[in-house]
C-alpha positions as a LaTeX table, in Angstrom:
\begin{tabular}{lrrr}
\hline
Residue & $x$ (\AA) & $y$ (\AA) & $z$ (\AA) \\
\hline
Unk1 & $-0.08$ & 0.13 & $-0.06$ \\
Unk2 & 1.53 & 3.83 & $-0.93$ \\
Unk3 & 1.56 & 5.93 & 2.12 \\
Unk4 & 0.17 & 9.49 & 1.15 \\
Unk5 & 2.15 & 12.12 & 0.31 \\
Unk6 & 2.65 & 14.42 & 3.49 \\
Unk7 & 1.36 & 18.02 & 2.66 \\
Unk8 & 4.27 & 20.50 & 2.52 \\
Unk9 & 5.17 & 22.50 & 5.58 \\
Unk10 & 5.25 & 25.80 & 3.32 \\
Unk11 & 3.69 & 26.77 & $-0.11$ \\
Unk12 & 4.36 & 30.16 & $-1.81$ \\
Unk13 & 1.44 & 30.60 & $-4.63$ \\
Unk14 & 2.66 & 33.39 & $-7.01$ \\
Unk15 & 4.64 & 35.60 & $-4.91$ \\
Unk16 & 5.47 & 39.00 & $-6.24$ \\
Unk17 & 6.93 & 42.03 & $-4.31$ \\
Unk18 & 7.10 & 45.45 & $-5.31$ \\
Unk19 & 8.83 & 47.99 & $-3.38$ \\
Unk20 & 7.22 & 51.99 & $-2.79$ \\
Unk21 & 10.25 & 52.93 & $-5.21$ \\
Unk22 & 9.19 & 50.85 & $-7.57$ \\
Unk23 & 11.95 & 47.97 & $-7.67$ \\
Unk24 & 10.44 & 44.40 & $-8.39$ \\
Unk25 & 12.12 & 42.35 & $-6.05$ \\
Unk26 & 10.65 & 38.85 & $-6.83$ \\
Unk27 & 8.27 & 38.25 & $-9.92$ \\
Unk28 & 5.44 & 35.18 & $-9.38$ \\
Unk29 & 7.34 & 33.03 & $-7.55$ \\
Unk30 & 5.78 & 29.90 & $-6.72$ \\
Unk31 & 7.27 & 26.99 & $-4.66$ \\
Unk32 & 6.73 & 24.13 & $-1.69$ \\
Unk33 & 8.95 & 23.41 & 1.03 \\
Unk34 & 9.16 & 19.68 & 2.53 \\
Unk35 & 9.03 & 19.13 & 6.26 \\
Unk36 & 12.66 & 18.24 & 7.03 \\
Unk37 & 14.23 & 19.71 & 4.11 \\
Unk38 & 17.38 & 21.76 & 3.80 \\
Unk39 & 16.73 & 23.99 & 1.27 \\
Unk40 & 19.56 & 26.32 & $-0.04$ \\
Unk41 & 18.57 & 29.86 & $-2.00$ \\
Unk42 & 21.29 & 30.85 & $-4.77$ \\
Unk43 & 22.14 & 34.20 & $-6.71$ \\
Unk44 & 23.68 & 37.36 & $-6.91$ \\
Unk45 & 23.42 & 40.26 & $-4.46$ \\
Unk46 & 19.96 & 41.57 & $-5.16$ \\
Unk47 & 18.47 & 38.45 & $-6.80$ \\
Unk48 & 15.71 & 38.55 & $-4.30$ \\
Unk49 & 17.08 & 35.77 & $-2.02$ \\
Unk50 & 16.53 & 37.92 & 1.24 \\
Unk51 & 13.07 & 39.43 & 0.06 \\
Unk52 & 12.13 & 35.62 & $-0.48$ \\
Unk53 & 12.89 & 34.97 & 3.06 \\
Unk54 & 11.22 & 37.94 & 4.52 \\
Unk55 & 7.93 & 37.05 & 2.71 \\
Unk56 & 8.12 & 33.67 & 4.20 \\
Unk57 & 8.63 & 35.17 & 7.68 \\
Unk58 & 6.12 & 37.85 & 7.21 \\
Unk59 & 8.69 & 40.74 & 7.64 \\
Unk60 & 7.60 & 41.67 & 3.73 \\
Unk61 & 4.10 & 41.39 & 2.81 \\
Unk62 & 3.55 & 40.18 & $-0.86$ \\
Unk63 & 2.44 & 42.83 & $-3.12$ \\
Unk64 & 0.43 & 39.95 & $-5.02$ \\
Unk65 & $-0.01$ & 35.93 & $-4.34$ \\
Unk66 & 0.19 & 34.00 & $-0.88$ \\
Unk67 & 2.31 & 32.31 & 1.89 \\
Unk68 & 0.77 & 28.97 & 3.18 \\
Unk69 & 2.19 & 27.21 & 6.33 \\
Unk70 & $-0.03$ & 23.94 & 7.01 \\
Unk71 & 0.21 & 24.22 & 10.70 \\
Unk72 & $-1.20$ & 27.29 & 10.80 \\
Unk73 & $-4.84$ & 28.03 & 11.31 \\
Unk74 & $-6.45$ & 28.77 & 7.96 \\
Unk75 & $-2.94$ & 27.82 & 6.55 \\
Unk76 & $-2.39$ & 31.65 & 5.05 \\
Unk77 & $-0.13$ & 33.80 & 6.63 \\
Unk78 & $-2.06$ & 36.45 & 7.66 \\
Unk79 & $-2.16$ & 39.72 & 10.66 \\
Unk80 & $-4.44$ & 36.80 & 12.65 \\
Unk81 & $-1.82$ & 34.50 & 12.88 \\
Unk82 & 1.62 & 36.24 & 11.92 \\
Unk83 & 2.84 & 36.25 & 15.69 \\
Unk84 & 2.11 & 32.54 & 16.03 \\
Unk85 & 3.83 & 32.16 & 12.75 \\
Unk86 & 6.99 & 34.12 & 13.36 \\
Unk87 & 7.29 & 32.36 & 16.85 \\
Unk88 & 7.60 & 29.12 & 15.05 \\
Unk89 & 10.02 & 30.60 & 12.50 \\
Unk90 & 13.62 & 31.04 & 13.96 \\
Unk91 & 15.96 & 33.22 & 12.21 \\
Unk92 & 19.54 & 33.51 & 11.69 \\
Unk93 & 21.23 & 36.63 & 10.33 \\
Unk94 & 24.49 & 37.68 & 8.45 \\
Unk95 & 25.60 & 39.98 & 11.15 \\
Unk96 & 24.38 & 38.09 & 13.98 \\
Unk97 & 22.33 & 41.04 & 15.79 \\
Unk98 & 23.87 & 40.41 & 18.99 \\
Unk99 & 23.89 & 42.58 & 21.73 \\
Unk100 & 27.78 & 43.02 & 22.37 \\
Unk101 & 27.61 & 43.93 & 26.14 \\
Unk102 & 25.51 & 40.93 & 27.32 \\
Unk103 & 26.29 & 37.78 & 27.81 \\
Unk104 & 26.51 & 34.57 & 25.37 \\
Unk105 & 23.44 & 33.34 & 27.64 \\
Unk106 & 21.49 & 36.88 & 27.87 \\
Unk107 & 21.80 & 37.11 & 24.04 \\
Unk108 & 20.27 & 33.22 & 23.46 \\
Unk109 & 17.64 & 33.94 & 26.14 \\
Unk110 & 16.56 & 36.80 & 23.96 \\
Unk111 & 14.82 & 33.98 & 21.56 \\
Unk112 & 12.40 & 33.10 & 24.37 \\
Unk113 & 10.93 & 36.53 & 24.58 \\
Unk114 & 7.96 & 35.73 & 22.12 \\
Unk115 & 6.88 & 32.98 & 23.95 \\
Unk116 & 6.51 & 34.49 & 27.59 \\
Unk117 & 4.31 & 37.07 & 26.39 \\
Unk118 & 3.91 & 41.06 & 27.55 \\
Unk119 & 3.98 & 40.52 & 31.07 \\
Unk120 & 6.44 & 37.66 & 31.33 \\
Unk121 & 9.01 & 39.62 & 29.10 \\
Unk122 & 8.70 & 41.95 & 32.33 \\
Unk123 & 9.56 & 39.45 & 35.03 \\
Unk124 & 13.23 & 37.96 & 35.82 \\
Unk125 & 14.11 & 34.51 & 33.71 \\
Unk126 & 12.36 & 31.38 & 34.73 \\
Unk127 & 14.62 & 28.26 & 35.67 \\
Unk128 & 13.45 & 26.61 & 32.84 \\
Unk129 & 14.29 & 29.16 & 30.27 \\
Unk130 & 18.06 & 29.21 & 31.61 \\
Unk131 & 18.05 & 25.82 & 31.46 \\
Unk132 & 16.80 & 25.72 & 27.58 \\
Unk133 & 19.12 & 28.44 & 26.69 \\
Unk134 & 22.38 & 26.20 & 28.36 \\
Unk135 & 21.54 & 23.16 & 26.56 \\
Unk136 & 20.91 & 25.03 & 23.25 \\
Unk137 & 24.87 & 26.74 & 24.25 \\
Unk138 & 25.90 & 23.80 & 24.69 \\
Unk139 & 24.66 & 22.30 & 21.25 \\
Unk140 & 26.64 & 24.99 & 19.35 \\
Unk141 & 29.70 & 24.21 & 21.50 \\
Unk142 & 29.87 & 27.18 & 23.55 \\
Unk143 & 28.69 & 25.89 & 27.23 \\
Unk144 & 32.17 & 27.75 & 28.54 \\
Unk145 & 31.60 & 30.95 & 26.89 \\
Unk146 & 28.06 & 31.24 & 28.41 \\
Unk147 & 28.82 & 33.93 & 30.84 \\
Unk148 & 31.11 & 35.46 & 28.24 \\
Unk149 & 30.11 & 39.11 & 26.63 \\
Unk150 & 29.29 & 38.57 & 23.24 \\
Unk151 & 31.42 & 41.03 & 21.85 \\
Unk152 & 34.68 & 39.44 & 22.87 \\
Unk153 & 33.79 & 36.21 & 20.84 \\
Unk154 & 35.50 & 35.72 & 17.18 \\
Unk155 & 32.92 & 35.74 & 14.13 \\
Unk156 & 32.20 & 32.09 & 13.65 \\
Unk157 & 31.48 & 32.21 & 17.87 \\
Unk158 & 28.99 & 34.62 & 17.48 \\
Unk159 & 27.41 & 32.97 & 14.55 \\
Unk160 & 27.08 & 30.18 & 16.71 \\
Unk161 & 25.23 & 32.25 & 19.28 \\
Unk162 & 22.77 & 33.47 & 16.62 \\
Unk163 & 21.97 & 29.54 & 15.68 \\
Unk164 & 21.54 & 28.97 & 19.61 \\
Unk165 & 19.23 & 32.14 & 19.80 \\
Unk166 & 17.31 & 30.95 & 16.72 \\
Unk167 & 17.15 & 27.30 & 18.57 \\
Unk168 & 16.04 & 28.11 & 21.89 \\
Unk169 & 12.82 & 29.54 & 20.06 \\
Unk170 & 11.92 & 25.41 & 19.58 \\
Unk171 & 11.26 & 26.39 & 16.07 \\
Unk172 & 9.76 & 24.13 & 12.92 \\
Unk173 & 11.00 & 26.41 & 10.57 \\
Unk174 & 14.89 & 27.97 & 10.35 \\
Unk175 & 15.28 & 30.99 & 7.90 \\
Unk176 & 19.12 & 31.59 & 7.51 \\
Unk177 & 20.16 & 34.97 & 5.56 \\
Unk178 & 23.72 & 34.33 & 4.03 \\
Unk179 & 24.52 & 32.94 & 7.57 \\
Unk180 & 28.21 & 32.65 & 6.74 \\
Unk181 & 28.95 & 35.47 & 3.89 \\
Unk182 & 31.23 & 37.09 & 6.51 \\
Unk183 & 33.47 & 34.23 & 7.67 \\
Unk184 & 36.50 & 32.88 & 6.38 \\
Unk185 & 35.84 & 29.81 & 4.25 \\
Unk186 & 37.07 & 27.21 & 6.82 \\
Unk187 & 35.00 & 28.88 & 9.61 \\
Unk188 & 31.93 & 28.88 & 7.20 \\
Unk189 & 32.10 & 25.07 & 6.39 \\
Unk190 & 32.45 & 24.42 & 9.95 \\
Unk191 & 29.24 & 26.75 & 10.74 \\
Unk192 & 27.02 & 25.34 & 8.13 \\
Unk193 & 28.21 & 21.79 & 9.06 \\
Unk194 & 26.70 & 22.38 & 12.28 \\
Unk195 & 23.64 & 24.09 & 11.46 \\
Unk196 & 22.95 & 21.31 & 8.97 \\
Unk197 & 23.62 & 18.39 & 11.72 \\
Unk198 & 21.61 & 20.22 & 14.00 \\
Unk199 & 18.88 & 20.79 & 11.56 \\
Unk200 & 18.67 & 16.79 & 10.03 \\
Unk201 & 19.02 & 15.77 & 13.88 \\
Unk202 & 15.77 & 17.87 & 15.15 \\
Unk203 & 13.74 & 16.92 & 12.11 \\
Unk204 & 14.05 & 20.83 & 11.14 \\
Unk205 & 13.20 & 22.40 & 7.90 \\
Unk206 & 15.76 & 25.33 & 6.90 \\
Unk207 & 16.14 & 27.76 & 4.10 \\
Unk208 & 19.16 & 28.96 & 3.74 \\
Unk209 & 20.63 & 31.80 & 1.26 \\
Unk210 & 24.30 & 31.35 & 0.52 \\
Unk211 & 26.69 & 32.77 & $-2.17$ \\
Unk212 & 29.02 & 29.70 & $-1.81$ \\
Unk213 & 27.90 & 27.35 & $-4.98$ \\
Unk214 & 30.39 & 24.72 & $-2.83$ \\
Unk215 & 28.66 & 24.64 & 0.20 \\
Unk216 & 25.23 & 24.38 & $-1.44$ \\
Unk217 & 26.58 & 21.31 & $-3.31$ \\
Unk218 & 28.42 & 19.91 & $-0.15$ \\
Unk219 & 24.68 & 20.49 & 2.39 \\
Unk220 & 21.90 & 21.29 & 0.63 \\
Unk221 & 18.85 & 18.54 & $-0.04$ \\
Unk222 & 17.39 & 20.72 & $-2.89$ \\
Unk223 & 18.79 & 24.23 & $-4.32$ \\
Unk224 & 16.56 & 27.33 & $-5.76$ \\
Unk225 & 18.62 & 29.50 & $-8.03$ \\
Unk226 & 17.43 & 33.12 & $-8.44$ \\
Unk227 & 18.18 & 35.50 & $-10.64$ \\
Unk228 & 16.93 & 39.11 & $-10.72$ \\
Unk229 & 13.62 & 38.16 & $-8.69$ \\
Unk230 & 13.05 & 35.04 & $-10.76$ \\
Unk231 & 13.29 & 31.51 & $-9.91$ \\
Unk232 & 15.66 & 30.14 & $-12.90$ \\
Unk233 & 16.68 & 26.45 & $-10.85$ \\
Unk234 & 14.73 & 24.27 & $-8.78$ \\
Unk235 & 16.56 & 20.85 & $-8.44$ \\
Unk236 & 18.47 & 18.74 & $-6.75$ \\
Unk237 & 22.46 & 19.67 & $-6.02$ \\
Unk238 & 23.83 & 16.90 & $-8.37$ \\
Unk239 & 21.68 & 18.81 & $-11.19$ \\
Unk240 & 23.26 & 22.05 & $-10.72$ \\
Unk241 & 25.51 & 22.15 & $-13.42$ \\
Unk242 & 28.26 & 24.23 & $-14.14$ \\
Unk243 & 26.04 & 25.89 & $-17.15$ \\
Unk244 & 23.26 & 26.62 & $-14.59$ \\
Unk245 & 25.81 & 28.13 & $-12.32$ \\
Unk246 & 26.89 & 30.36 & $-15.14$ \\
Unk247 & 23.51 & 31.14 & $-16.20$ \\
Unk248 & 22.78 & 32.49 & $-12.61$ \\
Unk249 & 25.71 & 34.90 & $-12.17$ \\
Unk250 & 26.35 & 36.11 & $-15.66$ \\
Unk251 & 26.66 & 39.77 & $-15.67$ \\
Unk252 & 23.77 & 42.04 & $-15.83$ \\
Unk253 & 24.18 & 42.96 & $-19.49$ \\
Unk254 & 23.39 & 39.35 & $-20.61$ \\
Unk255 & 20.01 & 38.94 & $-18.39$ \\
Unk256 & 17.55 & 39.78 & $-20.71$ \\
Unk257 & 18.29 & 36.98 & $-22.99$ \\
Unk258 & 18.70 & 34.81 & $-20.02$ \\
Unk259 & 15.54 & 35.37 & $-18.89$ \\
Unk260 & 13.52 & 35.35 & $-22.07$ \\
Unk261 & 14.78 & 31.56 & $-22.17$ \\
Unk262 & 13.53 & 30.90 & $-18.13$ \\
Unk263 & 10.03 & 32.49 & $-18.43$ \\
Unk264 & 7.20 & 30.04 & $-17.23$ \\
Unk265 & 5.58 & 28.57 & $-20.30$ \\
Unk266 & 4.48 & 25.18 & $-21.63$ \\
Unk267 & 6.93 & 24.90 & $-24.20$ \\
Unk268 & 10.16 & 24.86 & $-21.80$ \\
Unk269 & 8.99 & 21.72 & $-19.75$ \\
Unk270 & 10.93 & 19.39 & $-21.79$ \\
Unk271 & 14.42 & 21.36 & $-21.58$ \\
Unk272 & 17.31 & 20.40 & $-19.47$ \\
Unk273 & 16.85 & 20.86 & $-15.47$ \\
Unk274 & 18.80 & 23.73 & $-14.91$ \\
Unk275 & 16.35 & 26.04 & $-17.62$ \\
Unk276 & 13.22 & 24.67 & $-15.87$ \\
Unk277 & 11.32 & 27.50 & $-14.25$ \\
Unk278 & 10.06 & 26.86 & $-11.32$ \\
\hline
\end{tabular}
């Protein structure tokens, strides 16, 4: 007997984002994200990766289309369920966004604020919150730094604190916006390996934007390539060829011809995978 395919955790339907200055950051983007998937977004700066992530966590409202989460009331992301969606959605940033004068423990505990409510946030931290924070600090290998000021840590250590802060929320979806862009290659590999390992052990769904193609090949279950706000690749890392990479990062002067070849028309369905639109 064939088991039914589980519903995707996240679905984007024809999402477009236009900013007030007229810039079209995303064009008619549709995708589904499976539970437990480690999805990597690739693309040049300005391709729409950050806008896509912000649309998913509700920081940016789509101009058109909708974002659906299978575990939210009514599934569609709305003003009524936005707070609950964000509580279940951990975020890791490129620039860490830590408070330097606070300890590692205090920075990680900030990730518990959303679960405490307005009144709870005014009270001292509960023992269970501190234990939860120490547990994730240990998971990222920084237990011996728990009481150290965040601004005394290296860049890689600070990013681990950022990961711990997201994990202490106990999210079901983890979004990471270029989390290793400011790190040296060896440290970037170590931090991304840690993030990947935690997500796989916990069954967390992750969407991670990167610039490093080699890291995407090494850790992604699936790659989505964005170019000028359009999805031009959606497939497994093994199918992300040198030709697909060249198309994704081609100079802007060649963009019009390249994008003409990947617009979603029925005649393109039999083209090679790297040229198929999502």
